[in-house]
C-alpha positions as CSV (number, residue, x, y, z in Angstrom):
1,M,167.9,214.9,92.8
2,K,165.6,212.8,90.9
3,I,162.7,213.1,89.2
4,R,159.2,212.3,91.1
5,R,157.2,212.3,88.4
6,A,156.3,212.5,84.5
7,V,153.5,213.4,82.9
8,L,153.5,212.4,78.7
9,R,149.7,214.0,77.3
10,E,148.4,214.3,73.5
11,L,146.7,216.9,72.5
12,P,144.8,218.1,69.0
13,L,145.5,221.8,68.0
14,Q,144.5,222.8,64.5
15,L,146.4,225.4,62.7
16,K,144.6,228.7,61.5
17,E,145.3,227.0,58.0
18,F,145.7,224.7,55.8
19,F,150.2,224.0,55.8
20,E,151.3,222.4,53.3
21,I,155.5,221.5,52.2
22,S,156.9,219.5,48.9
23,S,156.2,216.6,50.9
24,G,152.4,217.4,51.9
25,G,150.6,219.4,54.6
26,T,148.0,219.5,57.1
27,Q,146.1,221.6,59.4
28,A,145.6,219.1,62.3
29,R,148.4,219.0,65.0
30,R,149.0,215.8,67.1
31,I,150.8,218.5,70.2
32,V,153.2,216.3,72.4
33,L,154.1,217.3,75.3
34,L,155.8,216.4,78.8
35,T,155.8,217.3,82.5
36,L,158.8,216.3,84.8
37,E,158.6,217.0,88.2
38,A,160.9,217.3,90.5
39,D,162.5,219.6,93.8
40,G,159.3,221.9,94.2
41,C,160.2,222.6,89.7
42,E,158.3,221.3,86.8
43,G,159.6,221.0,83.6
44,W,157.7,221.3,79.9
45,S,159.1,220.1,76.9
46,E,157.7,219.6,73.6
47,C,158.2,216.7,70.9
48,V,158.3,218.1,67.3
49,A,157.5,214.6,65.8
50,A,154.4,215.1,63.2
51,E,151.8,212.7,62.2
52,T,153.4,211.2,59.3
53,P,156.8,209.9,58.5
54,G,156.8,212.6,55.8
55,Y,159.7,214.9,57.9
56,S,161.5,212.2,59.7
57,Y,160.6,208.6,60.8
58,E,159.8,209.6,63.9
59,T,156.2,210.5,63.9
60,T,153.7,211.0,67.3
61,D,153.1,207.4,67.5
62,T,156.8,206.2,67.6
63,A,157.6,208.9,70.1
64,W,154.9,207.8,71.9
65,H,156.4,205.0,72.3
66,I,159.7,205.1,73.4
67,L,159.2,207.9,75.7
68,T,156.6,205.5,77.2
69,R,158.7,202.3,77.1
70,W,162.2,202.8,77.8
71,L,163.2,206.8,77.9
72,L,160.7,207.7,80.5
73,P,160.6,204.6,83.1
74,A,164.3,204.6,82.8
75,L,165.2,208.5,83.6
76,L,162.4,207.5,87.0
77,E,165.9,205.4,88.5
78,L,168.4,207.8,87.7
79,E,169.8,210.4,90.0
80,G,172.5,213.3,89.8
81,D,173.1,217.1,91.1
82,D,172.0,218.5,87.9
83,A,169.5,217.7,85.9
84,R,171.0,218.2,82.4
85,T,173.6,215.1,83.4
86,L,170.7,212.9,83.4
87,V,170.4,210.4,80.4
88,P,167.8,207.6,80.1
89,A,168.6,204.7,78.0
90,P,171.7,205.9,76.6
91,W,171.8,202.4,74.7
92,L,169.1,203.4,72.8
93,R,169.7,204.3,69.0
94,G,168.0,207.4,66.5
95,H,164.9,208.6,68.1
96,R,166.6,212.1,68.4
97,M,163.0,213.8,68.8
98,A,161.7,211.4,71.9
99,R,164.8,212.1,73.0
100,A,165.0,215.9,72.7
101,T,161.8,215.6,74.7
102,V,163.6,214.4,77.6
103,E,166.7,216.3,77.0
104,M,164.3,219.7,77.4
105,A,162.3,219.3,79.8
106,L,165.1,218.5,82.2
107,W,167.3,221.8,80.9
108,D,164.2,223.9,81.7
109,L,163.6,222.1,85.4
110,E,167.4,222.8,86.0
111,A,167.2,226.0,84.6
112,K,163.7,226.4,87.3
113,R,166.0,224.9,90.1
114,R,168.6,227.5,89.9
115,T,165.8,230.4,89.6
116,V,167.5,231.3,85.5
117,S,165.9,231.8,82.6
118,L,166.8,229.0,80.2
119,S,168.0,231.5,77.8
120,E,170.8,232.7,80.4
121,L,171.4,229.0,81.4
122,L,172.1,228.4,78.4
123,G,174.3,231.0,77.7
124,G,172.6,233.2,75.9
125,E,173.3,236.7,75.0
126,V,170.3,238.6,73.5
127,A,166.9,240.3,75.1
128,S,165.3,240.0,71.5
129,V,166.0,237.4,68.2
130,P,165.0,238.6,64.9
131,V,162.2,236.6,62.9
132,G,161.5,234.9,60.5
133,V,157.8,233.7,58.7
134,S,157.7,231.0,57.0
135,I,154.7,230.3,54.4
136,G,153.5,227.0,53.1
137,I,152.7,226.4,49.2
138,Q,150.2,228.7,47.8
139,K,147.6,227.4,45.1
140,T,148.3,230.7,43.1
141,D,151.4,233.4,42.2
142,E,149.0,236.1,43.5
143,A,148.1,234.7,46.9
144,L,152.0,234.1,47.6
145,A,151.9,237.8,46.8
146,Q,149.0,238.4,49.3
147,K,150.8,236.5,51.9
148,V,154.7,238.0,51.3
149,G,153.3,241.8,52.0
150,Q,151.4,241.0,54.8
151,Y,153.9,239.8,56.9
152,L,156.5,242.4,55.3
153,A,154.2,244.4,56.9
154,E,154.0,243.4,59.7
155,G,158.0,243.5,60.3
156,Y,159.2,240.1,60.0
157,R,162.0,239.7,58.7
158,K,163.2,237.1,56.3
159,I,160.3,235.3,54.8
160,K,160.6,231.5,53.3
161,I,158.4,230.6,51.2
162,K,158.4,226.5,50.4
163,I,159.1,225.2,47.1
164,K,158.5,222.5,45.1
165,P,159.0,220.6,41.5
166,G,156.1,223.0,39.7
167,R,155.6,226.0,42.4
168,D,159.6,227.2,42.2
169,V,160.6,228.9,39.5
170,D,158.2,230.7,38.3
171,M,156.7,231.5,41.6
172,L,159.5,232.8,43.2
173,R,160.3,235.1,40.0
174,S,156.9,236.2,40.4
175,V,157.6,237.0,43.7
176,R,161.2,239.5,43.4
177,S,159.0,241.3,40.6
178,R,156.8,242.0,42.9
179,F,158.7,242.6,46.3
180,P,162.7,243.8,44.9
181,D,164.4,244.1,47.9
182,A,162.3,241.7,50.2
183,P,164.5,239.5,52.3
184,I,163.0,235.8,50.8
185,M,164.7,232.6,50.8
186,A,163.7,229.0,49.3
187,D,162.6,225.9,51.4
188,A,162.4,222.6,49.0
189,N,162.6,220.4,52.3
190,S,164.6,217.4,49.6
191,A,162.1,217.6,46.6
192,Y,164.8,217.9,43.9
193,A,168.0,215.6,43.2
194,L,171.1,215.7,41.0
195,P,171.5,216.4,38.0
196,S,167.9,216.3,37.0
197,D,167.4,219.4,38.6
198,F,170.4,221.4,38.6
199,D,169.6,223.8,35.9
200,R,166.4,224.4,37.7
201,L,168.2,225.0,40.7
202,A,170.9,227.1,39.4
203,A,167.9,229.6,38.0
204,M,167.5,230.5,41.2
205,D,170.6,232.3,41.5
206,D,168.6,235.0,39.7
207,F,167.1,235.7,42.5
208,G,168.7,237.1,45.4
209,L,167.8,234.6,48.1
210,M,168.9,234.1,51.0
211,M,169.6,230.6,50.6
212,I,167.8,227.7,49.2
213,E,167.3,225.2,52.3
214,Q,167.7,221.5,52.0
215,P,167.0,221.1,48.2
216,L,168.3,217.4,48.2
217,A,168.2,214.1,49.4
218,H,168.0,213.9,53.6
219,D,170.7,211.6,53.6
220,D,173.3,212.8,50.8
221,L,175.7,215.4,51.4
222,L,177.8,214.7,49.0
223,D,175.3,215.8,46.5
224,H,174.6,218.8,48.3
225,A,178.3,219.5,48.8
226,T,178.3,219.8,44.5
227,L,175.8,221.2,44.7
228,Q,176.7,224.5,46.3
229,S,179.6,224.5,44.4
230,R,177.9,225.4,41.2
231,I,175.7,227.6,42.3
232,D,176.1,230.8,44.2
233,T,173.0,231.1,46.2
234,P,173.9,230.1,49.9
235,V,172.8,226.2,50.5
236,C,171.3,225.8,54.4
237,L,170.9,222.1,55.4
238,D,167.9,221.1,57.5
239,E,166.7,217.5,57.5
240,S,170.4,216.5,56.9
241,I,171.7,217.6,60.4
242,R,170.9,215.3,62.9
243,S,174.0,215.3,65.0
244,Q,177.6,217.0,65.4
245,G,178.8,214.3,63.0
246,D,176.6,215.7,60.9
247,V,177.5,219.1,60.8
248,R,181.1,218.3,61.0
249,L,181.2,216.3,58.0
250,A,179.2,218.7,55.9
251,L,181.5,221.5,57.3
252,H,184.4,218.8,55.8
253,L,182.9,218.2,52.0
254,G,181.2,222.1,51.9
255,S,177.4,220.9,51.4
256,G,176.7,224.1,52.4
257,R,177.0,227.0,53.9
258,I,174.1,227.7,56.7
259,V,172.5,225.8,59.1
260,N,168.5,225.6,60.4
261,I,169.2,224.1,63.7
262,K,166.0,222.8,65.5
263,P,166.9,220.9,68.8
264,G,164.1,218.7,68.4
265,R,165.5,217.3,64.9
266,V,169.1,217.3,66.6
267,G,168.3,215.3,69.7
268,G,168.0,218.2,72.1
269,L,169.6,221.6,73.6
270,R,173.1,219.8,73.9
271,S,173.2,218.9,70.4
272,S,171.9,222.2,69.4
273,L,175.3,224.2,71.1
274,A,177.8,221.9,69.9
275,I,176.3,221.9,66.7
276,H,175.9,226.2,66.8
277,D,179.8,226.4,68.2
278,A,181.2,224.3,65.3
279,C,179.1,226.1,62.8
280,R,180.5,229.6,64.4
281,E,184.0,228.0,64.6
282,A,183.5,227.1,60.6
283,G,182.0,230.7,59.9
284,W,178.6,229.3,59.2
285,P,175.7,231.2,60.0
286,V,172.6,229.4,61.8
287,W,169.5,229.9,62.6
288,C,166.6,228.5,64.6
289,G,163.6,226.8,62.6
290,G,160.3,226.0,63.9
291,M,158.2,222.3,63.4
292,L,154.7,223.9,64.2
293,E,155.4,223.9,67.9
294,S,153.1,225.5,70.3
295,G,154.4,228.0,72.8
296,I,156.3,225.3,74.8
297,G,157.9,224.7,72.3
298,R,158.5,228.1,70.7
299,A,160.3,228.8,74.0
300,H,162.7,226.5,74.1
301,N,163.0,227.5,70.0
302,V,163.3,231.7,71.2
303,A,165.6,230.6,74.2
304,L,168.3,229.1,71.8
305,A,168.2,231.6,69.0
306,T,169.6,234.1,72.1
307,L,173.5,232.2,71.1
308,P,175.5,234.4,69.6
309,G,175.7,231.9,66.5
310,F,172.0,233.1,65.6
311,T,173.1,235.3,63.1
312,L,170.2,234.9,61.0
313,P,166.4,235.5,61.8
314,G,164.5,232.1,62.7
315,D,161.3,230.6,62.4
316,I,159.9,232.0,65.5
317,S,156.9,234.0,64.4
318,N,154.0,235.4,66.7
319,S,151.5,232.7,68.6
320,S,149.1,234.2,66.4
321,R,150.5,233.1,63.4
322,Y,149.1,229.4,63.6
323,W,146.4,229.3,66.3
324,A,143.7,231.0,67.0
325,E,144.1,230.4,70.7
326,D,148.1,229.0,72.1
327,I,148.6,227.1,75.0
328,V,150.8,229.1,77.2
329,L,150.8,232.6,79.0
330,P,151.8,235.3,77.5
331,E,151.6,234.2,74.0
332,F,154.4,235.0,71.5
333,E,154.2,238.3,69.8
334,M,156.8,240.1,68.3
335,A,157.8,244.1,67.8
336,G,159.4,245.4,65.1
337,G,160.5,242.1,63.7
338,L,162.0,241.4,67.2
339,M,161.1,239.0,70.0
340,P,161.6,239.3,73.3
341,V,162.9,236.8,75.5
342,P,160.9,235.7,78.6
343,D,163.3,235.8,81.2
344,G,161.5,234.3,83.9
345,P,162.8,231.0,85.4
346,G,163.0,228.4,82.6
347,I,161.8,228.8,79.5
348,G,159.6,232.2,81.3
349,V,156.2,230.9,79.8
350,T,153.2,229.7,81.7
351,P,151.9,226.9,80.6
352,C,147.5,227.2,80.2
353,M,146.2,224.0,82.5
354,E,143.1,224.6,82.2
355,R,142.8,224.5,77.9
356,I,146.0,221.8,78.6
357,E,144.0,219.8,80.2
358,R,140.8,219.9,78.8
359,L,141.6,219.1,75.5
360,T,144.2,216.4,76.8
361,T,142.9,212.9,74.7
362,R,145.5,210.5,76.4
363,M,147.9,210.5,79.0
364,E,150.7,208.5,81.0
365,V,152.0,209.3,84.7
366,F,155.1,208.3,85.5
367,E,156.2,207.5,89.6
368,A,159.2,207.1,91.2
């Protein structure tokens, strides 16, 4: 099997509302899509890199450069019996989001070659997955409470609230007083530090949170271990986990109790599987986070979340949560707090080519 054609596209999509986290916010997304063609099948994936290097050093433009300069030209020189065994430019360091773009398209392609769903190829075990939702930083406590109430009424099984210094303890206290039994968690995106912010973080123990996600620096597993040893609320690691090696170190140090696995962040689905297996063996639950993906990236996340270690609701909300119109059919829509898993070949949804082509602002084609 040999990849005959690769098409990289960029298209702008407007979020329905401004989405703010501790490091900044956005309402416009530059979506990068990859299509790989072989044996009469197409594999699709989405690059999760953001426009700015706030979450990761990788950006839309660095990923485009790595993909077009090295990964895709090298990919078209490879051959193998299984698309998942093709690893272009193995010498290239870092750039896991760019690498994941290629790797995940290869998984979709292989599933379609075998006429099985991506979930089945991954070893998934369920036909639907529990769904949570992420709420960006709101200007007022009342605006936040309205959002929380709305999403609880819609059936979401986990409410993730973005926080930052100055919009944290009092805000969470207000939410908890309004919704005493709601399944809420906080996500700091590395906004805090020890020892200066310890009292602020420890105060969150009073609110019965499911977890506090990535409170400290992305590269500081040692301080996360110190924090976890001194608070009751489970610490969830996100930006800190980029590889199987990272999770092994986190487990050894006790840097948390939960891991958010984003396949685009950790280099793809194979790395996600290894992290899932290590956490499951250690008794750490995992869940699948979101990166403001379109339906193509969301389809990969839904398939991954069918693995048995994903026991907590993921950030896999309805297409309509973020987009007035998604770029796949059918769009993702949950029922009763559960998202049905597409059971067609590969990612199981169909890219809307008319809309994708109409919105594309740049494209590069590679042919063997």
